[in-house]
C-alpha positions in Angstrom: 51.9 64.3 -167.4 53.3 61.4 -165.3 53.0 61.9 -161.6 55.9 61.7 -159.1 55.2 59.2 -156.5 56.2 60.3 -153.0 57.2 57.6 -150.5 58.7 59.6 -147.8 62.3 58.8 -148.8 62.9 59.6 -152.5 63.1 63.4 -152.6 66.4 65.2 -153.1 67.5 68.8 -154.0 67.4 68.3 -157.6 64.1 66.3 -158.2 62.3 68.6 -155.6 63.2 71.6 -157.6 62.3 69.9 -160.8 58.8 68.9 -159.4 58.2 72.5 -158.3 59.6 74.3 -161.4 58.1 71.8 -163.8 54.6 71.8 -162.2 54.9 68.0 -162.0 51.8 66.5 -160.2 52.5 64.2 -157.1 50.9 61.3 -155.6 51.6 59.2 -152.5 52.6 55.5 -152.7 50.2 52.9 -151.4 52.8 51.7 -148.8 52.9 55.3 -147.3 49.2 55.6 -147.2 49.0 52.4 -145.3 51.5 53.7 -142.7 49.4 56.9 -142.3 46.2 54.9 -141.8 47.8 52.7 -139.1 49.3 55.6 -137.3 45.8 57.4 -137.2 44.0 54.4 -135.9 46.4 54.3 -132.8 45.8 58.0 -132.3 42.1 57.4 -132.3 42.3 54.6 -129.8 44.2 57.0 -127.4 41.7 59.7 -127.9 38.8 57.1 -127.2 40.6 56.0 -124.0 41.1 59.6 -123.1 44.8 59.0 -122.7 46.7 62.3 -122.1 49.0 62.9 -125.1 50.7 66.3 -125.8 49.3 68.1 -128.8 46.4 65.6 -129.1 44.4 66.6 -126.1 46.6 69.2 -124.3 47.5 72.8 -124.9 50.8 73.7 -126.6 54.1 75.0 -125.4 53.8 76.4 -121.9 50.1 75.1 -122.0 51.2 71.6 -122.2 49.6 70.7 -118.9 46.2 72.0 -119.9 43.8 69.0 -120.8 41.4 69.7 -123.7 38.1 67.7 -124.0 37.2 65.6 -126.9 34.4 68.0 -127.8 36.9 70.9 -128.2 39.4 69.0 -130.4 38.5 70.8 -133.7 38.5 74.2 -131.9 41.9 73.4 -130.4 43.5 72.7 -133.8 41.9 75.8 -135.5 42.9 78.1 -132.6 46.5 76.7 -132.9 46.7 77.6 -136.5 45.1 81.0 -136.3 47.1 82.1 -133.2 50.4 80.9 -134.6 49.8 82.8 -137.9 51.7 85.7 -136.6 54.2 86.3 -139.4 55.3 89.6 -140.9 57.4 90.9 -143.7 57.6 90.1 -147.5 55.9 87.3 -148.9 58.0 84.0 -149.4 58.7 83.4 -153.0 56.4 81.1 -155.0 58.8 78.3 -155.6 59.9 78.2 -152.0 56.3 78.0 -150.7 55.6 75.0 -153.1 58.8 73.3 -151.8 57.5 73.9 -148.2 54.2 72.0 -149.2 56.1 69.3 -150.9 58.4 68.7 -148.0 55.6 68.8 -145.4 53.6 66.1 -147.3 56.8 64.0 -147.6 57.3 64.2 -143.9 53.7 63.4 -142.8 53.5 60.3 -145.1 56.1 58.5 -142.9 53.3 57.4 -140.6 54.7 58.9 -137.5 52.6 62.0 -137.3 49.1 60.6 -136.6 47.2 62.5 -139.3 44.2 61.3 -141.2 44.6 60.0 -144.7 42.0 62.6 -145.7 44.4 65.3 -144.7 47.2 63.8 -147.0 44.7 63.5 -149.9 43.6 67.1 -149.4 47.2 68.3 -149.5 48.1 66.5 -152.5 45.1 67.9 -154.3 46.0 71.4 -153.0 49.6 71.0 -154.3 48.5 69.6 -157.7 46.0 72.5 -158.1 48.9 75.0 -158.2 47.4 76.9 -155.1 50.3 79.1 -153.6 49.7 80.4 -150.0 50.9 83.9 -149.3 53.2 83.4 -146.4 55.1 86.2 -144.6 58.9 85.5 -144.3 59.6 86.7 -140.8 58.5 85.3 -137.5 60.2 81.9 -137.1 63.0 81.2 -134.7 63.8 77.9 -136.3 62.7 75.7 -133.4 59.5 73.9 -132.7 59.8 74.1 -136.4 58.9 77.0 -138.6 55.8 77.7 -136.5 54.7 81.0 -137.8 55.3 80.4 -141.5 53.8 76.9 -141.5 50.7 78.2 -139.7 50.2 80.7 -142.4 50.5 77.8 -144.9 48.0 75.7 -142.9 45.6 78.5 -142.4 44.9 78.7 -146.1 43.8 75.0 -145.9 41.1 76.2 -143.5 40.0 79.0 -145.9 41.8 81.8 -144.0 44.5 84.2 -145.3 45.5 84.7 -149.0 46.4 82.3 -151.9 47.8 83.0 -155.3 46.0 81.0 -157.9 46.6 81.4 -161.6 48.6 84.5 -161.1 46.1 86.3 -158.9 46.0 86.7 -155.2 42.6 85.8 -153.7 41.0 85.3 -150.4 41.8 81.5 -149.5 38.1 80.6 -149.5 37.6 82.0 -153.0 40.7 80.4 -154.3 39.9 76.9 -152.8 36.4 77.2 -154.5 38.0 78.1 -157.9 40.2 75.1 -157.6 37.3 72.8 -156.7 38.2 72.3 -153.0 36.6 73.1 -149.8 38.2 74.3 -146.6 39.5 71.4 -144.5 38.4 70.9 -140.9 41.3 69.7 -138.8 40.9 66.9 -136.2 43.2 66.0 -133.3 46.9 66.3 -133.7 46.6 67.6 -137.3 47.1 71.3 -136.6 50.3 70.5 -134.7 51.5 68.1 -137.3 51.2 70.8 -139.9 53.3 73.4 -138.2 55.9 71.5 -136.3 58.6 71.1 -139.0 61.5 72.7 -140.7 60.0 73.2 -144.0 60.5 76.9 -144.6 64.2 76.4 -143.7 64.3 73.5 -146.1 62.6 75.4 -148.9 65.0 78.4 -148.9 68.1 76.1 -148.5 66.9 74.0 -151.4 66.6 76.7 -153.7 69.8 78.2 -152.7 71.7 74.9 -153.1 70.3 74.2 -156.5 71.4 77.7 -157.6 74.7 77.4 -155.9 75.6 74.2 -157.8 74.9 76.1 -161.0 76.8 79.2 -159.8 79.9 77.3 -159.1 80.1 76.3 -162.7 79.3 79.9 -163.8 82.2 81.1 -161.5 84.6 78.7 -163.1 83.6 79.9 -166.6 83.8 83.7 -165.5 87.1 83.0 -163.9 88.5 81.3 -167.1 87.3 84.3 -169.0 89.3 86.6 -166.7 92.4 84.4 -166.8 92.5 84.8 -170.7 91.6 88.6 -170.6 94.3 89.3 -168.1 96.7 87.1 -170.0 97.4 85.0 -167.0 99.2 81.7 -166.9 97.4 78.4 -166.6 100.3 76.7 -164.7 98.5 77.0 -161.4 95.8 74.6 -162.7 98.2 71.8 -163.6 96.8 68.4 -162.3 100.1 67.7 -160.5 99.5 70.6 -158.1 96.1 69.4 -157.3 97.0 65.8 -156.8 99.3 66.5 -153.9 96.4 68.5 -152.1 93.5 66.2 -153.1 90.4 68.1 -152.0 87.8 66.9 -154.5 86.4 70.4 -155.2 89.9 71.7 -156.0 90.5 68.9 -158.3 87.2 69.3 -160.1 87.7 73.1 -160.5 91.2 72.6 -162.0 89.7 70.1 -164.4 87.1 72.6 -165.3 89.6 75.4 -165.9 91.9 73.2 -168.1 88.9 72.3 -170.2 87.6 75.8 -170.6 91.2 77.1 -171.4 92.1 74.2 -173.9 93.6 75.3 -177.3 94.0 78.9 -176.2 95.9 81.1 -178.4 96.0 83.8 -175.9 97.9 81.6 -173.3 100.4 80.5 -176.0 101.1 84.1 -177.0 102.6 85.1 -173.6 104.1 81.7 -172.6 107.7 83.3 -172.5 106.7 86.8 -171.1 108.7 86.3 -167.9 105.8 86.7 -165.5 106.2 84.1 -162.8 102.8 83.9 -161.1 99.6 85.7 -161.0 97.5 87.3 -158.1 95.6 85.0 -155.7 92.3 85.8 -157.2 93.4 84.1 -160.5 96.1 81.7 -159.3 94.1 80.2 -156.3 90.8 79.7 -158.3 90.9 75.9 -157.8 91.5 76.3 -154.1 88.8 78.8 -153.5 86.1 77.6 -155.9 86.9 74.1 -155.0 86.4 74.7 -151.3 82.9 76.2 -152.2 82.1 73.0 -154.1 83.0 70.9 -151.2 80.8 73.0 -148.9 77.9 72.8 -151.4 78.2 69.0 -151.3 78.2 68.8 -147.6 75.2 71.1 -147.4 73.4 69.1 -150.0 73.8 65.9 -148.1 72.4 67.6 -144.9 69.3 68.8 -146.8 68.7 65.5 -148.5 68.5 63.9 -145.1 66.2 66.5 -143.7 63.7 66.6 -146.5 63.1 62.7 -146.1 62.9 63.0 -142.3 60.0 63.3 -139.7 60.2 66.6 -138.0 57.1 67.1 -135.8 56.3 66.2 -132.3 55.0 64.0 -130.5 56.0 61.2 -132.8 53.8 58.0 -133.1 55.4 54.5 -133.2 52.9 52.1 -134.3 54.8 48.8 -133.7 55.4 49.7 -130.0 52.2 51.6 -129.7 54.1 54.5 -128.2 54.0 58.3 -128.5 57.5 59.8 -127.9 58.0 63.4 -127.2 61.4 64.7 -128.8 63.0 67.6 -130.7 63.1 66.6 -134.4 61.7 70.1 -135.2 64.9 71.8 -133.9 66.5 73.5 -137.0 70.2 73.4 -135.9 71.4 71.1 -138.8 69.8 73.5 -141.3 70.9 76.6 -139.4 74.5 75.4 -139.5 74.2 74.4 -143.2 72.6 77.6 -144.3 75.2 79.6 -142.5 78.0 77.5 -144.0 76.5 77.7 -147.5 76.1 81.4 -147.4 79.6 82.0 -146.1 80.9 79.6 -149.1 78.9 81.3 -151.8 79.8 84.8 -150.6 83.4 83.8 -151.2 82.6 83.1 -154.9 81.4 86.7 -155.0 84.4 88.1 -153.1 87.0 86.5 -155.3 85.0 87.3 -158.5 84.9 90.9 -157.5 88.7 91.0 -157.0 89.1 89.7 -160.6 86.7 92.3 -162.0 88.8 95.0 -160.2 91.9 93.8 -161.9 90.2 93.7 -165.4 89.0 97.4 -165.1 92.4 98.5 -163.7 94.5 99.3 -166.7 97.7 99.4 -164.7 97.2 95.8 -163.5 95.6 94.4 -166.7 97.5 96.1 -169.4 94.0 96.8 -171.1 92.3 100.0 -171.7 91.3 101.8 -168.5 87.8 100.6 -167.5 87.6 98.5 -170.6 86.5 101.2 -173.0 88.1 103.3 -175.8 88.0 107.1 -175.5 88.3 107.0 -171.6 87.3 110.1 -170.0 84.5 110.8 -172.5 83.4 107.3 -171.7 83.5 105.8 -168.2 83.1 102.3 -169.4 82.9 99.6 -166.7 84.1 101.8 -163.7 80.8 101.7 -161.9 79.9 98.1 -162.6 82.9 97.3 -160.5 81.4 99.5 -157.7 78.3 97.6 -157.9 80.2 94.3 -157.5 82.0 95.8 -154.5 78.8 97.0 -153.0 77.2 93.6 -153.2 80.3 91.9 -151.7 80.1 94.2 -148.8 76.5 93.5 -148.3 77.1 89.8 -148.3 79.7 90.2 -145.5 76.8 91.6 -143.3 74.4 88.9 -144.6 76.8 86.1 -143.9 77.2 86.8 -140.2 76.0 83.4 -138.7 72.5 83.4 -137.4 73.0 80.0 -135.8 75.3 81.4 -133.0 72.3 83.4 -131.6 69.3 82.1 -129.5 66.4 83.9 -127.8 64.2 81.8 -125.4 60.5 81.6 -126.2 57.4 80.2 -124.8 58.1 81.4 -121.2 61.4 79.6 -121.3 59.9 76.1 -122.2 61.6 76.7 -125.6 64.9 78.0 -124.3 67.2 77.3 -127.1 66.3 78.2 -130.8 68.3 77.7 -133.9 67.4 80.9 -135.9 67.8 78.7 -138.9 64.9 80.6 -140.6 67.1 83.6 -140.6 70.2 81.8 -141.8 68.2 80.1 -144.7 66.6 83.4 -145.8 69.8 85.4 -145.8 71.5 82.5 -147.7 69.0 83.0 -150.3 69.8 86.6 -150.6 73.6 86.0 -150.7 73.0 83.6 -153.6 71.1 86.2 -155.5 73.7 88.8 -154.9 76.5 86.5 -156.2 74.5 85.9 -159.5 74.9 89.6 -160.0 78.6 89.8 -159.0 79.4 86.9 -161.5 77.4 88.5 -164.1 79.5 91.6 -163.8 82.7 89.7 -164.0 81.6 87.8 -167.1 80.4 91.1 -168.7 83.7 92.9 -168.1 85.7 89.7 -169.0 84.1 89.3 -172.4 84.4 92.9 -173.2 88.3 92.7 -172.2 88.7 89.7 -174.6 87.8 92.0 -177.6 91.0 93.9 -177.1 93.1 90.7 -177.5 91.8 90.0 -181.1 92.8 88.4 -183.4 94.0 86.0 -180.8 91.4 83.3 -179.7 90.8 82.2 -176.1 90.3 78.6 -175.1 87.5 76.8 -176.8 85.2 76.8 -173.7 85.8 80.6 -173.2 85.3 81.4 -176.9 82.0 79.4 -176.8 81.0 81.5 -173.6 81.8 84.7 -175.3 79.9 83.6 -178.5 76.8 83.1 -176.4 77.2 86.4 -174.7 77.5 88.3 -178.0 74.0 87.0 -179.1 72.5 89.5 -176.7 75.2 91.8 -175.4 77.5 93.5 -177.9 80.9 94.8 -177.5 80.6 98.2 -175.9 82.1 101.0 -178.0 80.7 103.9 -176.0 78.8 104.3 -172.8 75.3 102.7 -172.4 72.8 102.0 -169.7 75.0 99.6 -167.6 72.2 98.1 -165.5 70.5 96.9 -168.7 73.8 95.2 -169.8 74.1 93.5 -166.4 70.4 92.3 -166.7 71.0 91.0 -170.2 74.1 89.1 -169.0 72.2 87.5 -166.2 69.5 86.5 -168.6 72.2 84.7 -170.7 73.9 83.1 -167.7 70.9 82.1 -165.6 67.7 81.9 -167.7 68.9 79.8 -170.7 70.9 76.7 -171.4 74.1 78.6 -171.1 76.1 76.0 -169.2 74.9 73.2 -171.4 76.0 74.9 -174.6 79.5 75.5 -173.1 79.6 71.9 -172.1 79.2 70.9 -175.7 82.8 72.0 -176.4 84.4 71.3 -173.0 82.7 68.2 -171.9 80.7 68.0 -168.6 81.9 70.5 -166.1 82.1 69.3 -162.6 
């Protein structure tokens, strides 16, 4: 398999997820390796001259003024990793952990961190071997980087903690041995360089953004299904309306809806019904879904900058032979982006649930109550809407911004923290909740279309229903609803569903 060559500047949300999900091996460009070597030579000169440099021959945080001898360098770095490995809670998902490793390597190879090339080579071998450190999610305040999670990551390089290897969780020393690696011995600056960074925040946000882009298309498809099922008008999606309020996301969503609804017999059948306009959850799909698309684009730009940046401290500048102490580890950009994204994606779920509520309410939709025959004997999709409502309510709690909070740490040396780690983890939860909410709308919407036969919906909607019916049949009588929701999720998210819909609609935006 061809290796992806990292140079410190060429990662983005999409190729990063592809590398991790596709188990694509990585290597480092020769130019980046040369920068690492030059940076390390300068650090070693400072050490030889016994020049006092924070994190190289001093303690950390409040212990910044404690000078450490050359003889204690290795002990200092190991102690740093072990003491900072103080996380608790559930284990971070495998794909997020691998993104953390990828992004940390990409940051270190800029040549501003002062680590040895031997460490870079070890990290690349570790990543390519498929070793997955077991890292607790909780414990980071999102400033000085994700100290606790990254310390847990680094501890496995030393043979401490746990690693998942080939599906089994092992002691790190055993996993390293099975992968043909030995525990790494850290030298000056290297422990600090491994844990001063924003990579956990980046990992969670990267997965959330990647999924959110896909969700925005699923939301448009599910919305179009509901438009047809509720016999709503497509007038609100006219290009002239969007043109005079030209937000890109709004324009793109309206284009998607027009493509999905094209050649609809259902819409033609009620063209002269006298109904003037529809409820906001249907009429305002371009405005709501479009605003979410714009938020996704903004957050993607923030993350693309971050994953190609240097985020530790102090930073080494070879040309001027200086070390500068700064705050690139502060997670504020990611905290704000994560809060923004989770609020935006939660809105996709909120408006979707309102459309589901209309589908199951016979007085609003004109369809059989709860979308099932023999109502009373059958409850149909009644409680599926409850589930969607529950998830929407949960998202309201999860969407409370974490970035507005700050608790001082390290004896008030670190007196403003971003809480971006909390924001990014909650963003990940919101995205997963919305996957279920949209699956419920799609499940209900495709059921509703059955009552409009023999009329056909738009070609994009018909294709979506056809794909659905391969695994989930029309519900004639009550069945285990959670299974139907899960099967719908498999159709929407674990197959090439969108690609197949795009075969008839053209590329969705």
